[in-house]
All heavy atoms as an XYZ file, in Angstrom:
488
protein
N      55.904     76.028    -71.756
C      54.607     76.670    -71.663
C      54.485     77.300    -70.275
O      54.737     76.644    -69.268
C      53.513     75.615    -71.886
C      52.107     76.171    -71.823
S      50.778     74.964    -72.079
C      50.947     74.597    -73.799
N      54.099     78.562    -70.228
C      53.924     79.251    -68.952
C      52.623     78.794    -68.293
O      51.767     78.160    -68.926
C      53.874     80.776    -69.145
O      52.669     81.102    -69.848
C      55.095     81.295    -69.885
N      52.471     79.139    -67.025
C      51.231     78.801    -66.313
C      50.017     79.433    -66.977
O      48.966     78.805    -67.092
C      51.313     79.241    -64.851
C      52.210     78.339    -64.019
O      52.518     77.208    -64.470
O      52.597     78.747    -62.913
N      50.163     80.687    -67.416
C      49.047     81.372    -68.080
C      48.675     80.687    -69.391
O      47.493     80.544    -69.707
C      49.382     82.841    -68.344
C      49.382     83.680    -67.079
O      48.802     83.237    -66.056
O      49.957     84.783    -67.105
N      49.668     80.265    -70.142
C      49.411     79.559    -71.404
C      48.748     78.205    -71.140
O      47.838     77.799    -71.867
C      50.710     79.361    -72.190
C      51.290     80.643    -72.739
C      52.683     80.456    -73.302
O      53.422     79.566    -72.844
O      53.038     81.224    -74.216
N      49.208     77.547    -70.092
C      48.627     76.250    -69.717
C      47.162     76.418    -69.307
O      46.297     75.651    -69.742
C      49.442     75.628    -68.582
C      48.993     74.284    -68.166
N      49.210     73.163    -68.917
C      48.311     73.878    -67.067
C      48.689     72.124    -68.308
N      48.134     72.529    -67.178
N      46.893     77.425    -68.496
C      45.516     77.715    -68.074
C      44.646     78.043    -69.270
O      43.519     77.537    -69.386
C      45.505     78.886    -67.069
O      46.224     78.487    -65.896
C      44.096     79.282    -66.682
N      45.142     78.867    -70.161
C      44.373     79.246    -71.355
C      44.073     78.023    -72.218
O      42.950     77.875    -72.723
C      45.131     80.301    -72.161
N      45.044     77.143    -72.366
C      44.838     75.937    -73.166
C      43.796     75.027    -72.512
O      42.923     74.474    -73.197
C      46.155     75.185    -73.346
N      43.868     74.879    -71.204
C      42.869     74.067    -70.499
C      41.471     74.651    -70.668
O      40.515     73.928    -70.949
C      43.206     73.958    -69.006
C      44.359     73.048    -68.707
C      44.647     72.927    -67.228
O      44.300     73.833    -66.439
O      45.244     71.909    -66.853
N      41.368     75.961    -70.501
C      40.057     76.608    -70.623
C      39.503     76.497    -72.036
O      38.297     76.291    -72.210
C      40.131     78.072    -70.190
C      40.112     78.290    -68.674
C      40.432     79.737    -68.338
C      38.773     77.882    -68.092
N      40.354     76.607    -73.045
C      39.880     76.443    -74.433
C      39.259     75.064    -74.622
O      38.183     74.915    -75.205
C      41.019     76.658    -75.432
C      41.275     78.092    -75.770
C      42.199     78.246    -76.970
N      43.487     77.580    -76.803
C      44.542     78.093    -76.196
N      44.465     79.301    -75.683
N      45.667     77.416    -76.113
N      39.933     74.054    -74.119
C      39.402     72.695    -74.225
C      38.100     72.536    -73.461
O      37.148     71.928    -73.954
N      38.033     73.101    -72.280
C      36.810     73.007    -71.477
C      35.659     73.772    -72.105
O      34.504     73.335    -72.028
C      37.074     73.528    -70.059
C      37.983     72.649    -69.199
C      38.362     73.389    -67.926
C      37.322     71.318    -68.889
N      35.958     74.901    -72.738
C      34.890     75.685    -73.359
C      34.284     74.949    -74.546
O      33.077     75.026    -74.780
C      35.410     77.066    -73.768
C      35.700     77.998    -72.595
C      36.400     79.266    -73.075
C      34.431     78.344    -71.834
N      35.105     74.201    -75.270
C      34.561     73.384    -76.348
C      33.631     72.310    -75.802
O      32.545     72.070    -76.328
N      34.033     71.686    -74.719
C      33.209     70.684    -74.046
C      31.928     71.333    -73.521
O      30.835     70.778    -73.659
C      34.032     70.071    -72.902
C      33.366     68.980    -72.131
C      33.000     67.789    -72.741
C      33.129     69.116    -70.775
C      32.406     66.761    -72.009
C      32.542     68.105    -70.043
C      32.181     66.922    -70.664
N      32.058     72.530    -72.958
C      30.912     73.247    -72.382
C      29.872     73.596    -73.438
O      28.670     73.526    -73.172
C      31.387     74.521    -71.683
N      30.318     73.988    -74.623
C      29.372     74.316    -75.699
C      28.467     73.135    -75.995
O      27.268     73.291    -76.194
C      30.113     74.763    -76.955
C      30.492     76.227    -76.934
C      31.010     76.692    -78.287
N      32.278     76.074    -78.672
C      33.476     76.472    -78.255
N      33.568     77.496    -77.445
N      34.562     75.867    -78.671
N      29.039     71.949    -76.010
C      28.259     70.750    -76.252
C      27.256     70.469    -75.146
O      26.230     69.832    -75.376
N      27.544     70.966    -73.946
C      26.642     70.768    -72.811
C      25.650     71.915    -72.644
O      24.742     71.830    -71.824
C      27.455     70.635    -71.512
C      28.415     69.462    -71.418
C      29.258     69.568    -70.157
C      27.657     68.152    -71.458
N      25.878     72.997    -73.388
C      25.009     74.165    -73.257
C      25.375     75.072    -72.092
O      24.551     75.861    -71.635
N      26.613     74.975    -71.607
C      27.066     75.833    -70.503
C      27.764     77.070    -71.051
O      28.422     77.019    -72.082
C      28.043     75.074    -69.600
C      27.507     73.836    -68.892
C      28.626     73.171    -68.111
C      26.351     74.200    -67.976
N      27.652     78.175    -70.310
C      28.313     79.400    -70.750
C      29.713     79.515    -70.145
O      30.078     78.777    -69.230
C      27.461     80.628    -70.424
C      27.269     80.837    -68.937
O      28.183     80.632    -68.139
N      26.085     81.252    -68.549
N      30.480     80.450    -70.670
C      31.873     80.615    -70.255
C      31.988     80.969    -68.777
O      32.891     80.483    -68.086
C      32.547     81.695    -71.103
C      34.005     81.868    -70.780
C      34.716     82.849    -71.695
O      34.200     83.170    -72.780
O      35.818     83.285    -71.315
N      31.085     81.785    -68.269
C      31.146     82.189    -66.860
C      31.018     80.976    -65.938
O      31.739     80.867    -64.938
C      30.064     83.214    -66.553
N      30.118     80.062    -66.264
C      29.938     78.860    -65.447
C      31.192     78.006    -65.472
O      31.621     77.472    -64.438
C      28.734     78.066    -65.940
N      31.788     77.872    -66.648
C      33.003     77.066    -66.784
C      34.141     77.670    -65.971
O      34.840     76.962    -65.235
C      33.418     76.939    -68.267
C      34.757     76.233    -68.401
C      32.342     76.211    -69.049
N      34.316     78.966    -66.063
C      35.390     79.626    -65.309
C      35.181     79.469    -63.807
O      36.130     79.231    -63.061
C      35.488     81.105    -65.674
C      36.102     81.329    -67.026
C      36.275     82.822    -67.313
N      36.879     83.010    -68.595
C      38.188     82.945    -68.834
N      39.018     82.693    -67.857
N      38.662     83.137    -70.046
N      33.943     79.608    -63.360
C      33.643     79.471    -61.933
C      33.995     78.068    -61.435
O      34.633     77.905    -60.401
C      32.165     79.760    -61.692
C      31.772     79.741    -60.235
C      30.315     80.106    -60.031
O      29.792     80.959    -60.766
O      29.706     79.508    -59.120
N      33.590     77.063    -62.189
C      33.895     75.676    -61.825
C      35.402     75.444    -61.861
O      35.986     74.872    -60.926
C      33.168     74.690    -62.768
C      31.656     74.760    -62.547
C      33.692     73.265    -62.574
C      30.833     74.073    -63.623
N      36.056     75.890    -62.920
C      37.502     75.706    -63.099
C      38.278     76.323    -61.933
O      39.178     75.697    -61.369
C      37.917     76.335    -64.429
C      39.389     76.225    -64.745
C      39.917     75.061    -65.291
C      40.251     77.291    -64.517
C      41.259     74.951    -65.588
C      41.592     77.199    -64.809
C      42.102     76.034    -65.344
O      43.447     75.927    -65.636
N      37.914     77.535    -61.560
C      38.623     78.219    -60.480
C      38.367     77.562    -59.133
O      39.283     77.416    -58.321
C      38.241     79.695    -60.462
C      38.798     80.438    -61.663
C      38.263     81.852    -61.806
O      37.484     82.303    -60.940
O      38.624     82.510    -62.802
N      37.123     77.148    -58.873
C      36.802     76.496    -57.601
C      37.559     75.176    -57.465
O      38.161     74.894    -56.413
C      35.298     76.264    -57.495
N      37.535     74.386    -58.507
C      38.242     73.101    -58.469
C      39.745     73.337    -58.356
O      40.433     72.620    -57.628
C      37.900     72.232    -59.695
C      38.787     70.998    -59.761
C      36.431     71.834    -59.669
N      40.247     74.354    -59.029
C      41.673     74.671    -58.940
C      42.095     74.995    -57.522
O      43.141     74.522    -57.053
N      41.286     75.796    -56.832
C      41.604     76.129    -55.432
C      41.586     74.875    -54.561
O      42.496     74.649    -53.758
C      40.614     77.153    -54.886
C      40.808     78.566    -55.400
C      39.924     79.566    -54.665
N      38.504     79.260    -54.802
C      37.716     79.681    -55.789
N      38.233     80.439    -56.744
N      36.441     79.383    -55.828
N      40.548     74.073    -54.720
C      40.418     72.854    -53.918
C      41.559     71.881    -54.208
O      42.102     71.259    -53.294
C      39.076     72.192    -54.191
C      37.899     73.011    -53.723
C      36.571     72.511    -54.271
O      36.511     71.379    -54.804
O      35.580     73.267    -54.174
N      41.917     71.740    -55.462
C      42.987     70.821    -55.848
C      44.328     71.280    -55.291
O      45.128     70.456    -54.828
C      43.049     70.700    -57.369
N      44.572     72.577    -55.315
C      45.832     73.110    -54.790
C      45.944     72.834    -53.295
O      47.017     72.429    -52.811
C      45.935     74.601    -55.074
N      44.855     73.020    -52.584
C      44.861     72.777    -51.134
C      45.081     71.307    -50.807
O      45.730     70.973    -49.827
C      43.551     73.252    -50.514
C      43.374     74.751    -50.516
C      41.987     75.186    -50.069
O      41.184     74.333    -49.628
O      41.707     76.391    -50.165
N      44.529     70.430    -51.646
C      44.604     68.991    -51.397
C      45.800     68.327    -52.071
O      46.039     67.141    -51.872
C      43.309     68.325    -51.865
N      46.522     69.082    -52.897
C      47.679     68.521    -53.597
C      47.299     67.536    -54.692
O      48.022     66.585    -54.956
N      46.174     67.784    -55.343
C      45.674     66.903    -56.395
C      46.334     67.268    -57.718
O      46.496     68.440    -58.043
C      44.139     67.017    -56.498
C      43.517     66.493    -55.204
C      43.598     66.283    -57.708
C      42.047     66.717    -55.083
N      46.680     66.264    -58.506
C      47.357     66.456    -59.780
C      46.431     66.953    -60.884
O      45.206     66.963    -60.749
N      47.044     67.344    -62.003
C      46.312     67.928    -63.125
C      45.241     67.012    -63.707
O      44.137     67.460    -63.988
C      47.275     68.334    -64.247
C      48.024     69.612    -63.933
O      47.627     70.335    -63.001
O      49.000     69.889    -64.636
N      45.566     65.748    -63.905
C      44.584     64.840    -64.520
C      43.342     64.700    -63.653
O      42.210     64.786    -64.145
C      45.193     63.462    -64.785
C      46.223     63.475    -65.907
O      46.207     64.433    -66.723
O      47.028     62.543    -65.970
N      43.542     64.501    -62.362
C      42.399     64.365    -61.455
C      41.624     65.670    -61.337
O      40.394     65.667    -61.253
C      42.856     63.897    -60.072
C      43.359     62.465    -60.072
O      42.934     61.685    -60.945
O      44.180     62.125    -59.206
N      42.340     66.775    -61.359
C      41.694     68.095    -61.282
C      40.801     68.312    -62.495
O      39.639     68.716    -62.361
C      42.762     69.196    -61.194
C      42.197     70.601    -61.166
C      43.318     71.631    -61.052
N      44.354     71.475    -62.048
C      44.267     71.938    -63.301
N      43.204     72.601    -63.703
N      45.260     71.761    -64.150
N      41.314     68.020    -63.668
C      40.519     68.217    -64.885
C      39.344     67.237    -64.940
O      38.261     67.598    -65.412
C      41.404     68.093    -66.122
C      42.421     69.225    -66.250
S      41.672     70.866    -66.319
C      40.981     70.809    -67.966
N      39.526     66.029    -64.457
C      38.409     65.080    -64.372
C      37.298     65.641    -63.490
O      36.117     65.530    -63.820
C      38.871     63.729    -63.822
C      39.680     62.919    -64.811
O      39.643     63.235    -66.027
O      40.336     61.961    -64.364
N      37.688     66.248    -62.369
C      36.698     66.820    -61.458
C      35.979     68.003    -62.098
O      34.768     68.165    -61.923
C      37.372     67.252    -60.145
C      36.424     67.832    -59.128
C      35.363     66.868    -58.614
O      35.552     65.635    -58.713
O      34.338     67.353    -58.096
N      36.697     68.828    -62.842
C      36.060     69.956    -63.540
C      35.008     69.426    -64.507
O      33.864     69.899    -64.520
C      37.100     70.820    -64.299
C      36.420     71.839    -65.198
C      38.038     71.519    -63.319
N      35.368     68.453    -65.302
C      34.412     67.889    -66.276
C      33.208     67.257    -65.577
O      32.074     67.406    -66.019
C      35.110     66.867    -67.168
C      36.049     67.499    -68.166
C      36.647     66.446    -69.103
N      37.811     66.970    -69.772
C      39.063     66.833    -69.332
N      39.330     66.157    -68.236
N      40.062     67.358    -70.003
N      33.460     66.564    -64.478
C      32.382     65.928    -63.723
C      31.399     66.989    -63.211
O      30.185     66.817    -63.308
C      32.967     65.123    -62.566
C      31.937     64.332    -61.783
C      32.586     63.357    -60.819
C      33.065     64.079    -59.591
N      33.562     63.154    -58.550
N      31.918     68.087    -62.701
C      31.048     69.159    -62.198
C      30.305     69.854    -63.334
O      29.147     70.248    -63.165
C      31.849     70.163    -61.385
C      32.348     69.583    -60.085
C      32.982     70.603    -59.208
N      33.659     69.990    -58.090
C      34.187     70.670    -57.083
N      34.106     71.981    -57.047
N      34.798     70.017    -56.103
N      30.952     69.990    -64.470
C      30.286     70.580    -65.623
C      29.105     69.703    -66.044
O      28.014     70.213    -66.342
C      31.264     70.761    -66.787
C      32.263     71.863    -66.552
S      33.615     71.888    -67.768
C      32.721     72.214    -69.272
N      29.304     68.409    -66.076
C      28.219     67.483    -66.416
C      27.076     67.582    -65.405
O      25.907     67.574    -65.793
C      28.744     66.045    -66.481
C      29.585     65.704    -67.694
C      30.304     64.367    -67.476
C      28.735     65.673    -68.945
N      27.426     67.689    -64.136
C      26.393     67.794    -63.096
C      25.572     69.074    -63.269
O      24.346     69.053    -63.163
C      27.033     67.755    -61.715
N      26.239     70.181    -63.557
C      25.537     71.451    -63.751
C      24.658     71.390    -65.001
O      23.516     71.862    -65.001
C      26.532     72.631    -63.840
C      25.856     73.903    -64.308
C      27.193     72.852    -62.489
N      25.163     70.785    -66.052
C      24.388     70.684    -67.311
C      23.123     69.860    -67.102
O      22.084     70.159    -67.693
C      25.250     70.060    -68.397
N      23.176     68.866    -66.235
C      21.987     68.042    -65.970
C      20.928     68.832    -65.215
O      19.744     68.580    -65.364
C      22.380     66.812    -65.167
C      23.123     65.809    -65.992
C      23.378     64.522    -65.226
N      24.279     63.700    -65.981
C      25.442     63.249    -65.541
N      25.825     63.519    -64.311
N      26.203     62.499    -66.307
N      21.360     69.770    -64.379
C      20.441     70.579    -63.585
C      19.764     71.629    -64.462
O      18.584     71.902    -64.314
C      21.201     71.266    -62.422
C      21.665     70.208    -61.426
C      20.317     72.299    -61.740
C      22.623     70.724    -60.387
N      20.518     72.219    -65.384
C      19.995     73.319    -66.191
C      19.101     72.846    -67.243
O      18.685     72.164    -67.856
C      21.134     74.129    -66.815
C      21.916     74.870    -65.768
C      23.031     75.704    -66.362
O      23.315     75.621    -67.566
O      23.635     76.445    -65.604
């Protein structure tokens, strides 16, 4: 699986989760990209990165 395919698969899963929270695709992409940049700088692995994305999505959904 290429990096682009991996990213697309992750985003598909997150978008399904986001629909249940009432978040739009733009918000999910913004969170995903921000966490991705931070994780790359800190050397954080995929599982922890995705956990952080979901955690931030939940936080945003509670505010909205």
